[in-house]
DRENDO-1510 file (C-alpha; in Angstrom, 1 decimal, always signed):
<recs>
REC; n; res; u; v; w
REC; 1; UNK; +250.9; -35.8; -76.1 .
REC; 2; UNK; +250.3; -34.9; -79.8 .
REC; 3; UNK; +248.7; -31.5; -78.7 .
REC; 4; UNK; +251.7; -30.7; -76.4 .
REC; 5; UNK; +254.3; -31.5; -79.1 .
REC; 6; UNK; +252.4; -29.6; -81.7 .
REC; 7; UNK; +252.0; -26.5; -79.5 .
REC; 8; UNK; +255.7; -26.6; -78.6 .
REC; 9; UNK; +256.7; -26.9; -82.2 .
REC; 10; UNK; +254.4; -24.0; -83.3 .
REC; 11; UNK; +255.8; -21.8; -80.6 .
REC; 12; UNK; +259.4; -22.7; -81.5 .
REC; 13; UNK; +258.7; -21.9; -85.2 .
REC; 14; UNK; +257.0; -18.6; -84.5 .
REC; 15; UNK; +259.8; -17.5; -82.2 .
REC; 16; UNK; +262.9; -18.6; -84.1 .
REC; 17; UNK; +264.2; -15.7; -86.0 .
REC; 18; UNK; +261.8; -13.3; -84.2 .
REC; 19; UNK; +263.5; -12.7; -80.9 .
REC; 20; UNK; +265.2; -9.5; -81.9 .
REC; 21; UNK; +263.4; -6.3; -81.3 .
REC; 22; UNK; +261.7; -6.6; -84.6 .
REC; 23; UNK; +260.3; -9.7; -86.4 .
REC; 24; UNK; +256.5; -9.8; -86.9 .
REC; 25; UNK; +254.4; -12.7; -88.0 .
REC; 26; UNK; +250.9; -11.4; -87.4 .
REC; 27; UNK; +249.3; -14.4; -89.2 .
REC; 28; UNK; +250.1; -16.7; -86.2 .
REC; 29; UNK; +247.6; -16.1; -83.3 .
REC; 30; UNK; +250.1; -17.3; -80.7 .
REC; 31; UNK; +252.5; -14.6; -81.8 .
REC; 32; UNK; +250.5; -11.6; -80.6 .
REC; 33; UNK; +252.1; -11.6; -77.1 .
REC; 34; UNK; +255.6; -11.9; -78.4 .
REC; 35; UNK; +255.0; -9.2; -81.0 .
REC; 36; UNK; +253.8; -7.0; -78.3 .
REC; 37; UNK; +256.9; -7.5; -76.2 .
REC; 38; UNK; +259.2; -7.1; -79.2 .
REC; 39; UNK; +257.6; -3.8; -79.9 .
REC; 40; UNK; +257.4; -2.5; -76.3 .
REC; 41; UNK; +261.1; -2.5; -75.3 .
REC; 42; UNK; +261.2; +1.2; -74.9 .
REC; 43; UNK; +258.0; +1.2; -72.8 .
REC; 44; UNK; +259.4; -1.2; -70.3 .
REC; 45; UNK; +262.9; +0.2; -70.4 .
REC; 46; UNK; +261.4; +3.5; -69.3 .
REC; 47; UNK; +259.2; +1.9; -66.6 .
REC; 48; UNK; +261.9; -0.2; -65.0 .
REC; 49; UNK; +264.2; +2.8; -64.9 .
REC; 50; UNK; +261.5; +4.8; -63.3 .
REC; 51; UNK; +261.2; +2.2; -60.5 .
REC; 52; UNK; +265.0; +2.0; -60.3 .
REC; 53; UNK; +265.3; +5.8; -59.9 .
REC; 54; UNK; +262.9; +5.7; -57.0 .
REC; 55; UNK; +264.3; +2.9; -54.7 .
REC; 56; UNK; +261.9; +2.4; -51.8 .
REC; 57; UNK; +262.2; +0.0; -48.9 .
REC; 58; UNK; +259.8; -2.7; -47.9 .
REC; 59; UNK; +256.2; -1.6; -47.2 .
REC; 60; UNK; +257.2; +2.0; -48.2 .
REC; 61; UNK; +257.1; +1.4; -51.9 .
REC; 62; UNK; +254.4; +4.0; -52.5 .
REC; 63; UNK; +255.7; +5.4; -55.8 .
REC; 64; UNK; +256.9; +2.1; -57.2 .
REC; 65; UNK; +253.6; +0.3; -56.5 .
REC; 66; UNK; +251.7; +3.1; -58.2 .
REC; 67; UNK; +253.9; +3.1; -61.3 .
REC; 68; UNK; +253.1; -0.6; -61.9 .
REC; 69; UNK; +249.4; -0.2; -61.0 .
REC; 70; UNK; +248.9; +2.7; -63.4 .
REC; 71; UNK; +250.4; +0.8; -66.3 .
REC; 72; UNK; +248.3; -2.2; -65.6 .
REC; 73; UNK; +245.2; -0.1; -65.3 .
REC; 74; UNK; +246.0; +1.6; -68.7 .
REC; 75; UNK; +246.2; -1.9; -70.2 .
REC; 76; UNK; +242.7; -2.8; -69.1 .
REC; 77; UNK; +243.4; -4.6; -65.8 .
REC; 78; UNK; +241.1; -4.2; -62.8 .
REC; 79; UNK; +242.9; -3.3; -59.6 .
REC; 80; UNK; +242.4; -4.1; -55.9 .
REC; 81; UNK; +244.8; -2.0; -53.9 .
REC; 82; UNK; +245.8; -1.9; -50.2 .
REC; 83; UNK; +245.1; -5.6; -49.9 .
REC; 84; UNK; +246.0; -7.7; -46.8 .
REC; 85; UNK; +246.3; -4.5; -44.7 .
REC; 86; UNK; +249.3; -3.4; -46.8 .
REC; 87; UNK; +249.0; +0.0; -48.5 .
REC; 88; UNK; +251.5; -0.9; -51.3 .
REC; 89; UNK; +250.1; -4.4; -52.0 .
REC; 90; UNK; +247.7; -5.0; -54.9 .
REC; 91; UNK; +246.1; -7.6; -57.2 .
REC; 92; UNK; +245.5; -6.8; -60.9 .
REC; 93; UNK; +243.2; -9.0; -62.9 .
REC; 94; UNK; +242.5; -9.4; -66.6 .
REC; 95; UNK; +240.1; -11.9; -68.3 .
REC; 96; UNK; +237.5; -14.3; -66.9 .
REC; 97; UNK; +237.0; -17.9; -66.2 .
REC; 98; UNK; +239.5; -20.7; -65.8 .
REC; 99; UNK; +242.3; -21.4; -65.6 .
REC; 100; UNK; +243.5; -18.7; -63.3 .
REC; 101; UNK; +247.3; -18.0; -63.5 .
REC; 102; UNK; +249.1; -15.7; -61.1 .
REC; 103; UNK; +252.3; -13.9; -61.6 .
REC; 104; UNK; +254.3; -12.5; -58.7 .
REC; 105; UNK; +255.7; -8.9; -58.9 .
REC; 106; UNK; +258.2; -7.5; -56.4 .
REC; 107; UNK; +259.4; -3.9; -56.2 .
REC; 108; UNK; +261.2; -3.2; -52.9 .
REC; 109; UNK; +264.8; -1.9; -52.7 .
REC; 110; UNK; +267.6; -2.4; -50.2 .
REC; 111; UNK; +269.1; +0.1; -47.8 .
REC; 112; UNK; +272.6; +1.4; -48.2 .
REC; 113; UNK; +273.1; +0.2; -51.8 .
REC; 114; UNK; +272.5; +3.3; -53.8 .
REC; 115; UNK; +274.5; +3.0; -57.1 .
REC; 116; UNK; +274.7; +4.8; -60.4 .
REC; 117; UNK; +274.5; +2.9; -63.7 .
REC; 118; UNK; +278.3; +3.0; -64.1 .
REC; 119; UNK; +280.8; +0.0; -63.8 .
REC; 120; UNK; +282.5; +1.4; -60.7 .
REC; 121; UNK; +281.3; +2.3; -57.2 .
REC; 122; UNK; +279.4; +5.5; -57.3 .
REC; 123; UNK; +276.3; +6.0; -55.1 .
REC; 124; UNK; +273.6; +8.2; -56.4 .
REC; 125; UNK; +272.8; +9.1; -52.8 .
REC; 126; UNK; +275.5; +8.4; -50.2 .
REC; 127; UNK; +274.0; +5.7; -47.9 .
REC; 128; UNK; +270.8; +5.7; -49.9 .
REC; 129; UNK; +268.6; +2.9; -51.0 .
REC; 130; UNK; +269.3; +0.9; -54.2 .
REC; 131; UNK; +267.9; -1.9; -56.3 .
REC; 132; UNK; +270.7; -4.3; -55.6 .
REC; 133; UNK; +268.4; -7.3; -55.8 .
REC; 134; UNK; +266.9; -6.2; -59.1 .
REC; 135; UNK; +263.3; -5.8; -58.0 .
REC; 136; UNK; +262.9; -2.9; -60.4 .
REC; 137; UNK; +263.3; -5.4; -63.2 .
REC; 138; UNK; +261.4; -8.0; -61.3 .
REC; 139; UNK; +258.2; -6.0; -61.0 .
REC; 140; UNK; +258.3; -4.6; -64.4 .
REC; 141; UNK; +259.1; -7.9; -66.1 .
REC; 142; UNK; +256.1; -9.5; -64.4 .
REC; 143; UNK; +253.8; -6.7; -65.4 .
REC; 144; UNK; +255.1; -6.8; -69.0 .
REC; 145; UNK; +254.5; -10.6; -69.1 .
REC; 146; UNK; +251.0; -10.2; -67.8 .
REC; 147; UNK; +250.1; -7.5; -70.3 .
REC; 148; UNK; +251.4; -9.7; -73.1 .
REC; 149; UNK; +249.3; -12.6; -71.9 .
REC; 150; UNK; +246.2; -10.3; -71.8 .
REC; 151; UNK; +246.9; -9.4; -75.5 .
REC; 152; UNK; +246.8; -13.1; -76.3 .
REC; 153; UNK; +243.6; -13.7; -74.3 .
REC; 154; UNK; +241.9; -10.8; -76.0 .
REC; 155; UNK; +243.1; -11.6; -79.5 .
REC; 156; UNK; +241.8; -15.2; -79.5 .
REC; 157; UNK; +238.8; -14.6; -77.1 .
REC; 158; UNK; +240.3; -17.3; -74.9 .
REC; 159; UNK; +238.8; -18.3; -71.6 .
REC; 160; UNK; +241.2; -17.7; -68.7 .
REC; 161; UNK; +242.3; -15.1; -66.1 .
REC; 162; UNK; +245.7; -13.6; -65.5 .
REC; 163; UNK; +246.4; -12.0; -62.1 .
REC; 164; UNK; +249.4; -9.9; -61.1 .
REC; 165; UNK; +250.2; -10.0; -57.4 .
REC; 166; UNK; +252.0; -6.9; -56.4 .
REC; 167; UNK; +253.9; -8.2; -53.4 .
REC; 168; UNK; +255.8; -5.6; -51.2 .
REC; 169; UNK; +258.7; -6.1; -48.8 .
REC; 170; UNK; +260.2; -9.4; -50.0 .
REC; 171; UNK; +263.5; -8.2; -48.4 .
REC; 172; UNK; +262.6; -9.1; -44.9 .
REC; 173; UNK; +259.0; -8.0; -44.5 .
REC; 174; UNK; +257.3; -11.0; -46.0 .
REC; 175; UNK; +254.4; -9.3; -47.9 .
REC; 176; UNK; +253.4; -12.5; -49.7 .
REC; 177; UNK; +252.9; -14.3; -46.4 .
REC; 178; UNK; +250.2; -11.8; -45.4 .
REC; 179; UNK; +248.6; -12.0; -48.8 .
REC; 180; UNK; +248.5; -15.8; -48.5 .
REC; 181; UNK; +247.1; -15.6; -45.0 .
REC; 182; UNK; +244.3; -13.4; -46.3 .
REC; 183; UNK; +243.3; -16.0; -48.9 .
REC; 184; UNK; +244.2; -13.9; -51.9 .
REC; 185; UNK; +245.7; -16.9; -53.7 .
REC; 186; UNK; +242.6; -19.0; -53.3 .
REC; 187; UNK; +241.2; -20.1; -56.7 .
REC; 188; UNK; +244.6; -19.6; -58.5 .
REC; 189; UNK; +245.6; -22.7; -60.4 .
REC; 190; UNK; +249.3; -21.9; -61.0 .
REC; 191; UNK; +251.7; -19.2; -59.8 .
REC; 192; UNK; +254.6; -18.1; -62.0 .
REC; 193; UNK; +257.6; -16.4; -60.4 .
REC; 194; UNK; +261.0; -15.2; -61.6 .
REC; 195; UNK; +264.0; -13.4; -60.2 .
REC; 196; UNK; +266.8; -11.4; -61.8 .
REC; 197; UNK; +269.9; -13.4; -62.0 .
REC; 198; UNK; +273.4; -13.7; -63.6 .
REC; 199; UNK; +272.2; -16.4; -65.9 .
REC; 200; UNK; +269.1; -18.1; -67.3 .
REC; 201; UNK; +267.5; -21.1; -65.8 .
REC; 202; UNK; +264.8; -22.7; -63.7 .
REC; 203; UNK; +265.2; -22.6; -59.9 .
REC; 204; UNK; +265.6; -26.1; -58.4 .
REC; 205; UNK; +266.7; -25.1; -54.9 .
REC; 206; UNK; +264.2; -25.3; -52.0 .
REC; 207; UNK; +265.9; -22.4; -50.1 .
REC; 208; UNK; +265.6; -22.1; -46.4 .
REC; 209; UNK; +262.7; -21.4; -44.0 .
REC; 210; UNK; +263.3; -18.4; -41.8 .
REC; 211; UNK; +262.0; -16.5; -38.8 .
REC; 212; UNK; +263.1; -12.9; -38.3 .
REC; 213; UNK; +262.8; -12.0; -34.6 .
REC; 214; UNK; +263.6; -8.9; -32.5 .
REC; 215; UNK; +264.7; -9.6; -28.9 .
REC; 216; UNK; +264.1; -6.4; -26.9 .
REC; 217; UNK; +265.6; -6.0; -23.5 .
REC; 218; UNK; +264.5; -3.4; -21.0 .
REC; 219; UNK; +266.6; -2.5; -17.9 .
REC; 220; UNK; +267.2; +0.4; -15.5 .
REC; 221; UNK; +269.2; +3.5; -16.5 .
REC; 222; UNK; +271.9; +4.8; -14.2 .
REC; 223; UNK; +275.2; +6.7; -14.2 .
REC; 224; UNK; +277.7; +4.2; -15.3 .
REC; 225; UNK; +280.5; +5.7; -13.2 .
REC; 226; UNK; +278.6; +7.4; -10.3 .
REC; 227; UNK; +276.0; +4.7; -9.4 .
REC; 228; UNK; +276.3; +1.6; -11.7 .
REC; 229; UNK; +275.0; -0.6; -8.9 .
REC; 230; UNK; +271.6; +1.0; -9.4 .
REC; 231; UNK; +271.4; +0.2; -13.1 .
REC; 232; UNK; +270.5; -2.9; -15.0 .
REC; 233; UNK; +271.9; -2.9; -18.5 .
REC; 234; UNK; +269.6; -3.9; -21.4 .
REC; 235; UNK; +272.7; -4.1; -23.5 .
REC; 236; UNK; +274.1; -6.7; -21.2 .
REC; 237; UNK; +271.0; -8.8; -21.9 .
REC; 238; UNK; +271.7; -8.5; -25.6 .
REC; 239; UNK; +275.3; -9.4; -25.2 .
REC; 240; UNK; +274.5; -12.4; -23.0 .
REC; 241; UNK; +272.0; -13.7; -25.6 .
REC; 242; UNK; +274.5; -13.3; -28.4 .
REC; 243; UNK; +277.2; -15.1; -26.4 .
REC; 244; UNK; +275.0; -18.1; -25.8 .
REC; 245; UNK; +273.9; -18.2; -29.4 .
REC; 246; UNK; +277.5; -18.2; -30.6 .
REC; 247; UNK; +278.1; -21.2; -28.2 .
REC; 248; UNK; +275.2; -23.2; -29.5 .
REC; 249; UNK; +276.2; -22.9; -33.1 .
REC; 250; UNK; +278.4; -26.0; -32.6 .
REC; 251; UNK; +275.4; -28.0; -31.8 .
REC; 252; UNK; +272.8; -27.0; -34.5 .
REC; 253; UNK; +272.4; -28.8; -37.9 .
REC; 254; UNK; +275.1; -27.7; -40.3 .
REC; 255; UNK; +272.5; -26.4; -42.8 .
REC; 256; UNK; +271.3; -23.8; -40.2 .
REC; 257; UNK; +272.1; -20.2; -40.4 .
REC; 258; UNK; +271.8; -17.7; -37.5 .
REC; 259; UNK; +272.9; -14.1; -37.8 .
REC; 260; UNK; +272.1; -10.9; -36.0 .
REC; 261; UNK; +272.7; -7.1; -35.7 .
REC; 262; UNK; +272.2; -4.7; -32.8 .
REC; 263; UNK; +270.2; -1.8; -34.1 .
REC; 264; UNK; +269.8; -0.3; -30.7 .
REC; 265; UNK; +272.5; -0.7; -28.0 .
REC; 266; UNK; +272.4; +2.5; -26.0 .
REC; 267; UNK; +273.1; +6.2; -26.4 .
REC; 268; UNK; +276.3; +7.0; -24.4 .
REC; 269; UNK; +279.0; +4.9; -22.6 .
REC; 270; UNK; +278.5; +6.7; -19.3 .
REC; 271; UNK; +274.7; +5.8; -19.2 .
REC; 272; UNK; +273.6; +2.2; -18.4 .
REC; 273; UNK; +271.3; +1.5; -21.3 .
REC; 274; UNK; +267.7; +0.8; -20.2 .
REC; 275; UNK; +266.7; -0.3; -23.8 .
REC; 276; UNK; +268.5; -2.5; -26.3 .
REC; 277; UNK; +267.3; -4.5; -29.3 .
REC; 278; UNK; +269.0; -7.2; -31.3 .
REC; 279; UNK; +267.5; -8.5; -34.6 .
REC; 280; UNK; +267.9; -12.1; -35.5 .
REC; 281; UNK; +267.5; -14.1; -38.7 .
REC; 282; UNK; +267.2; -17.9; -37.9 .
REC; 283; UNK; +267.1; -20.3; -40.9 .
REC; 284; UNK; +267.0; -23.9; -41.7 .
REC; 285; UNK; +265.9; -25.7; -44.9 .
REC; 286; UNK; +263.1; -27.5; -43.0 .
REC; 287; UNK; +260.6; -25.3; -41.1 .
REC; 288; UNK; +260.1; -28.1; -38.5 .
REC; 289; UNK; +263.8; -28.0; -37.6 .
REC; 290; UNK; +263.6; -24.2; -37.6 .
REC; 291; UNK; +260.9; -24.4; -35.0 .
REC; 292; UNK; +263.3; -26.1; -32.6 .
REC; 293; UNK; +266.0; -23.6; -33.3 .
REC; 294; UNK; +263.7; -20.7; -32.6 .
REC; 295; UNK; +262.7; -22.3; -29.4 .
REC; 296; UNK; +266.3; -22.8; -28.3 .
REC; 297; UNK; +267.3; -19.2; -29.1 .
REC; 298; UNK; +264.2; -18.0; -27.2 .
REC; 299; UNK; +265.2; -20.0; -24.2 .
REC; 300; UNK; +268.7; -18.4; -24.4 .
REC; 301; UNK; +267.0; -14.9; -24.5 .
REC; 302; UNK; +264.9; -15.7; -21.4 .
REC; 303; UNK; +268.1; -16.9; -19.6 .
REC; 304; UNK; +269.9; -13.7; -20.7 .
REC; 305; UNK; +267.1; -11.6; -19.3 .
REC; 306; UNK; +267.1; -13.5; -16.0 .
REC; 307; UNK; +270.9; -13.4; -15.7 .
REC; 308; UNK; +271.0; -9.6; -16.2 .
REC; 309; UNK; +267.8; -8.8; -14.2 .
REC; 310; UNK; +266.2; -7.2; -17.3 .
REC; 311; UNK; +262.9; -7.9; -18.9 .
REC; 312; UNK; +262.4; -9.4; -22.3 .
REC; 313; UNK; +260.0; -8.8; -25.2 .
REC; 314; UNK; +260.1; -11.0; -28.3 .
REC; 315; UNK; +258.6; -9.8; -31.6 .
REC; 316; UNK; +258.3; -11.9; -34.7 .
REC; 317; UNK; +259.0; -9.6; -37.6 .
REC; 318; UNK; +258.5; -12.1; -40.4 .
REC; 319; UNK; +258.7; -15.8; -41.2 .
REC; 320; UNK; +258.8; -17.7; -44.5 .
REC; 321; UNK; +258.4; -21.4; -45.5 .
REC; 322; UNK; +261.0; -23.1; -47.6 .
REC; 323; UNK; +260.0; -23.6; -51.2 .
REC; 324; UNK; +258.0; -26.5; -52.4 .
REC; 325; UNK; +259.4; -27.7; -55.8 .
REC; 326; UNK; +257.2; -28.7; -58.7 .
REC; 327; UNK; +259.0; -30.7; -61.4 .
REC; 328; UNK; +256.1; -30.7; -63.9 .
REC; 329; UNK; +256.1; -26.9; -63.9 .
REC; 330; UNK; +259.9; -26.7; -63.9 .
REC; 331; UNK; +260.0; -28.8; -67.1 .
REC; 332; UNK; +257.4; -26.7; -68.8 .
REC; 333; UNK; +259.2; -23.4; -68.0 .
REC; 334; UNK; +262.5; -24.8; -69.0 .
REC; 335; UNK; +261.1; -25.6; -72.5 .
REC; 336; UNK; +260.0; -22.0; -72.8 .
REC; 337; UNK; +263.3; -20.6; -71.7 .
REC; 338; UNK; +265.0; -22.7; -74.4 .
REC; 339; UNK; +262.6; -21.2; -77.0 .
REC; 340; UNK; +263.2; -17.6; -75.8 .
REC; 341; UNK; +267.0; -18.0; -75.5 .
REC; 342; UNK; +269.5; -15.9; -73.6 .
REC; 343; UNK; +270.4; -12.3; -73.4 .
REC; 344; UNK; +272.7; -10.8; -76.1 .
REC; 345; UNK; +274.7; -7.6; -75.4 .
REC; 346; UNK; +275.3; -4.9; -77.9 .
REC; 347; UNK; +278.8; -3.3; -78.0 .
REC; 348; UNK; +278.0; -0.7; -75.4 .
REC; 349; UNK; +276.5; -3.2; -73.0 .
REC; 350; UNK; +279.4; -5.5; -73.5 .
REC; 351; UNK; +281.9; -2.8; -72.7 .
REC; 352; UNK; +280.0; -2.1; -69.5 .
REC; 353; UNK; +279.9; -5.8; -68.6 .
REC; 354; UNK; +283.6; -6.2; -69.3 .
REC; 355; UNK; +284.4; -3.4; -67.0 .
REC; 356; UNK; +282.3; -5.0; -64.2 .
REC; 357; UNK; +284.0; -8.3; -64.8 .
REC; 358; UNK; +287.4; -6.8; -64.7 .
REC; 359; UNK; +286.7; -5.0; -61.4 .
REC; 360; UNK; +285.7; -8.4; -60.0 .
REC; 361; UNK; +288.9; -10.0; -61.1 .
REC; 362; UNK; +287.2; -12.4; -63.4 .
REC; 363; UNK; +287.6; -13.4; -67.0 .
REC; 364; UNK; +285.3; -11.9; -69.6 .
REC; 365; UNK; +284.7; -15.4; -70.9 .
REC; 366; UNK; +282.1; -15.7; -68.1 .
REC; 367; UNK; +279.9; -13.3; -70.1 .
REC; 368; UNK; +279.0; -16.2; -72.4 .
REC; 369; UNK; +276.8; -17.4; -69.6 .
REC; 370; UNK; +274.1; -14.7; -70.3 .
REC; 371; UNK; +273.6; -16.1; -73.8 .
REC; 372; UNK; +272.9; -19.7; -72.7 .
REC; 373; UNK; +270.1; -21.5; -70.9 .
REC; 374; UNK; +271.3; -23.6; -68.0 .
REC; 375; UNK; +270.3; -27.3; -68.3 .
REC; 376; UNK; +267.4; -28.2; -66.1 .
REC; 377; UNK; +269.2; -29.7; -63.0 .
REC; 378; UNK; +267.9; -32.2; -60.6 .
REC; 379; UNK; +265.9; -30.9; -57.7 .
REC; 380; UNK; +268.3; -29.7; -55.1 .
REC; 381; UNK; +267.3; -29.7; -51.4 .
REC; 382; UNK; +268.9; -26.7; -49.8 .
REC; 383; UNK; +272.0; -27.1; -47.5 .
REC; 384; UNK; +271.7; -23.5; -46.4 .
REC; 385; UNK; +271.5; -20.1; -48.0 .
REC; 386; UNK; +268.8; -17.5; -48.6 .
REC; 387; UNK; +265.0; -17.4; -48.0 .
REC; 388; UNK; +262.0; -15.9; -49.8 .
REC; 389; UNK; +258.4; -15.4; -49.0 .
REC; 390; UNK; +257.7; -17.2; -52.3 .
REC; 391; UNK; +258.0; -20.3; -50.1 .
REC; 392; UNK; +254.6; -19.6; -48.5 .
REC; 393; UNK; +252.9; -19.2; -51.9 .
REC; 394; UNK; +254.5; -22.5; -53.1 .
REC; 395; UNK; +252.9; -24.5; -50.3 .
REC; 396; UNK; +249.4; -23.1; -51.2 .
REC; 397; UNK; +249.5; -23.0; -55.0 .
REC; 398; UNK; +251.6; -25.0; -57.5 .
REC; 399; UNK; +254.5; -22.6; -58.1 .
REC; 400; UNK; +257.5; -22.4; -60.4 .
REC; 401; UNK; +260.5; -20.0; -60.3 .
REC; 402; UNK; +263.1; -19.1; -62.9 .
REC; 403; UNK; +265.8; -16.5; -63.6 .
REC; 404; UNK; +267.0; -14.5; -66.5 .
REC; 405; UNK; +270.3; -12.6; -66.9 .
REC; 406; UNK; +269.7; -9.1; -65.5 .
REC; 407; UNK; +273.1; -9.0; -63.7 .
REC; 408; UNK; +276.6; -9.4; -65.0 .
REC; 409; UNK; +278.0; -12.9; -64.3 .
REC; 410; UNK; +280.3; -13.0; -61.3 .
REC; 411; UNK; +278.4; -10.3; -59.4 .
REC; 412; UNK; +277.4; -11.1; -55.9 .
REC; 413; UNK; +273.8; -10.9; -54.7 .
REC; 414; UNK; +272.8; -7.6; -53.1 .
REC; 415; UNK; +275.8; -5.9; -54.6 .
REC; 416; UNK; +276.4; -2.4; -56.1 .
REC; 417; UNK; +277.3; -4.2; -59.4 .
REC; 418; UNK; +273.7; -5.6; -59.5 .
REC; 419; UNK; +272.2; -2.2; -58.9 .
REC; 420; UNK; +274.4; -0.8; -61.7 .
REC; 421; UNK; +273.5; -3.3; -64.4 .
REC; 422; UNK; +269.9; -3.7; -63.4 .
REC; 423; UNK; +269.2; -0.1; -64.2 .
REC; 424; UNK; +270.6; -0.3; -67.7 .
REC; 425; UNK; +269.3; -1.8; -70.9 .
REC; 426; UNK; +271.0; -5.0; -69.8 .
REC; 427; UNK; +268.3; -5.2; -67.1 .
REC; 428; UNK; +265.6; -4.4; -69.6 .
REC; 429; UNK; +266.7; -7.2; -71.9 .
REC; 430; UNK; +266.6; -9.7; -69.0 .
REC; 431; UNK; +263.1; -8.6; -68.0 .
REC; 432; UNK; +261.7; -8.7; -71.5 .
REC; 433; UNK; +263.0; -12.3; -71.8 .
REC; 434; UNK; +261.3; -13.1; -68.5 .
REC; 435; UNK; +258.1; -11.6; -69.8 .
REC; 436; UNK; +258.3; -13.8; -72.9 .
REC; 437; UNK; +258.8; -16.9; -70.8 .
REC; 438; UNK; +255.7; -15.9; -68.7 .
REC; 439; UNK; +253.7; -15.4; -71.9 .
REC; 440; UNK; +254.7; -18.7; -73.5 .
REC; 441; UNK; +254.2; -20.7; -70.3 .
REC; 442; UNK; +250.7; -19.2; -69.8 .
REC; 443; UNK; +249.7; -19.9; -73.3 .
REC; 444; UNK; +250.7; -23.5; -72.9 .
REC; 445; UNK; +248.8; -23.8; -69.6 .
REC; 446; UNK; +245.7; -22.1; -71.0 .
REC; 447; UNK; +245.9; -24.4; -74.1 .
REC; 448; UNK; +246.3; -27.7; -72.4 .
REC; 449; UNK; +244.4; -28.3; -69.0 .
REC; 450; UNK; +246.4; -31.5; -68.5 .
REC; 451; UNK; +249.5; -29.5; -67.7 .
REC; 452; UNK; +247.7; -27.9; -64.8 .
REC; 453; UNK; +246.1; -31.1; -63.5 .
REC; 454; UNK; +249.5; -32.9; -63.7 .
REC; 455; UNK; +251.1; -30.0; -61.7 .
REC; 456; UNK; +248.3; -30.1; -59.2 .
REC; 457; UNK; +248.6; -33.8; -58.7 .
REC; 458; UNK; +252.4; -33.5; -58.0 .
REC; 459; UNK; +251.7; -30.6; -55.7 .
REC; 460; UNK; +249.2; -32.5; -53.6 .
REC; 461; UNK; +251.6; -35.5; -53.4 .
REC; 462; UNK; +254.5; -33.4; -52.2 .
REC; 463; UNK; +252.5; -31.5; -49.7 .
REC; 464; UNK; +251.0; -34.6; -48.1 .
REC; 465; UNK; +247.4; -35.3; -47.3 .
REC; 466; UNK; +247.5; -33.9; -43.8 .
REC; 467; UNK; +249.1; -30.6; -44.7 .
REC; 468; UNK; +247.6; -27.5; -42.9 .
REC; 469; UNK; +249.1; -24.1; -43.6 .
REC; 470; UNK; +250.1; -22.2; -40.5 .
REC; 471; UNK; +252.1; -19.0; -41.2 .
REC; 472; UNK; +255.3; -18.7; -39.2 .
REC; 473; UNK; +254.6; -15.1; -38.4 .
REC; 474; UNK; +251.4; -16.1; -36.6 .
REC; 475; UNK; +248.5; -13.6; -36.5 .
REC; 476; UNK; +250.5; -10.5; -36.2 .
REC; 477; UNK; +249.5; -7.5; -38.5 .
REC; 478; UNK; +251.9; -6.5; -41.2 .
REC; 479; UNK; +255.1; -5.1; -39.8 .
REC; 480; UNK; +254.7; -1.9; -41.8 .
REC; 481; UNK; +257.4; -0.1; -39.8 .
REC; 482; UNK; +260.1; -2.8; -39.9 .
REC; 483; UNK; +262.4; -0.6; -42.1 .
REC; 484; UNK; +261.9; +2.4; -39.8 .
REC; 485; UNK; +264.2; +3.1; -36.9 .
REC; 486; UNK; +262.5; +2.3; -33.6 .
</recs>
C-alpha cells in the first residue's frame, strides 16, 4: 500500500497548480505526459475540429480514421490497418513488453444531425451527418492520451505497451465486436475507455445488451386497384409484425426496450409492395433475457409472413453484450479524475454555454457541473437505456469507462447541442482532461502490477468460471453497408 499511496501523492503534487495550459515541472519524471498535453492543446484542438468537420457514418469513416492514424504514425506508433475485415479499423502500438494497456477510440458520426458551432439550430449541411455523440472528441482524446503515455514510457525507458484500438461504427455497426471476435484484444491486460459527457465521472451503469435485426418481407407486386387479389403485400407482413410486437410489450420485462423503423415500405400506393424491410433494436440489461425476446419477435415475424403469404428473411445487423463492471479499475480511474479536476470555461465559452442552457429552458447554475467530479457511485445494474459495443470488450478484458464534460449540462444525448459544443474549445478541454486521466491511470498501472492483478481477479470472479464468449452477431461478416440505403 505504501507504493500506491506514494505514487498517488506524487501525482497529486505534480498536477496541483499545473492543470492550466502552462505549468511545467520537468524535474519530475511522471510529469512528462502532463507537460506534453498542457503544451499540445492547439494540436488536438485542430485535430478534433478536423474530424468534426468531416462527419462520417459507421464503417465509412475513411478520412476520420486516416486523420488519427497519421498523427499516431508521426508520434512513433506502428499501425495495423484494415483489421477484422473493416477498412477503417486499426490498431496502433507503442512500446514493448508487459503490461499491455489498450485505449478505445471511436470516430463515427450520426445521420441527420449536422450542426454548426453556434448555440442555436443551424445545420452545416441540411440533413447531413453530425458528431452529436462527440466521437470527434472521443477518438482524438484517446489518441492524445496514448501519445502522452508513449512520452512517459520513452522518457523513463519503462517496460510496457500502449495500444490504441481504432473502433469504427459504434453507432449501430458494432465494430468492436468484430475486433473482439478476431482476437485483437488477446494479450491486453486492461482496456481504458471514455465517452464525452455533460459532466465528469466514472461510468457505473451496465447498460443493455442489444440485437439489431432487419426483418425483410418479400411478396408479389400487383395493381392495387385493378388486380389486388393477385398481389401479396410485403408491407402487410411488416405491419402485422409491428402490430404483434406492440401487443407483446405488455408481457416483456419492464427493463426491455423494443423499437423499430420502416426504411423500405413500398414505392407507390397503387402498387402492392413486393419488398418491405423493418429494422428492429431489441434490448435488455441481461443478454440471456434478450435471447428469449429475440426468439419471441422472430416467431412473430414468422407468423406475420404466414398470415400475409409472404416470405421472410432475417438479418442480424449487430449485437452487443451488456457491460461487465470492474470496481477496482473504477476506483483507480476515479482517483485520477479527482487529480485532473473538471473543465473550466473562459468568458467566450461560458457565454456560448449560457446560450445553450437558456435555449433548453434550464438555469445557468447547472454549468457548475462541468467543474466538479461526480462522486464514485455504487455499481448500478441497468434498468433500461442505451447499449454499446464496449460491452463485448468488457467481457474479454478488464475494462473501465469514464466521462468528461465535452457537452453543455442539460443537453440530451444525440442532440444538435452536443454537436455544437463538441466542435468548439469546450470539446477540446474535455478531451484533454480525458487524455490526462488516461495518462495518469496508465502510469499507475505500469508502476504497480498489483493493480492489474487485482482487477483481473475481480474480472474472473464476475465473469464466472464457465464463461465462454459467443458474439451475439454470430459469424456474419462486418455489415459494412448498414448505413447505406438498400
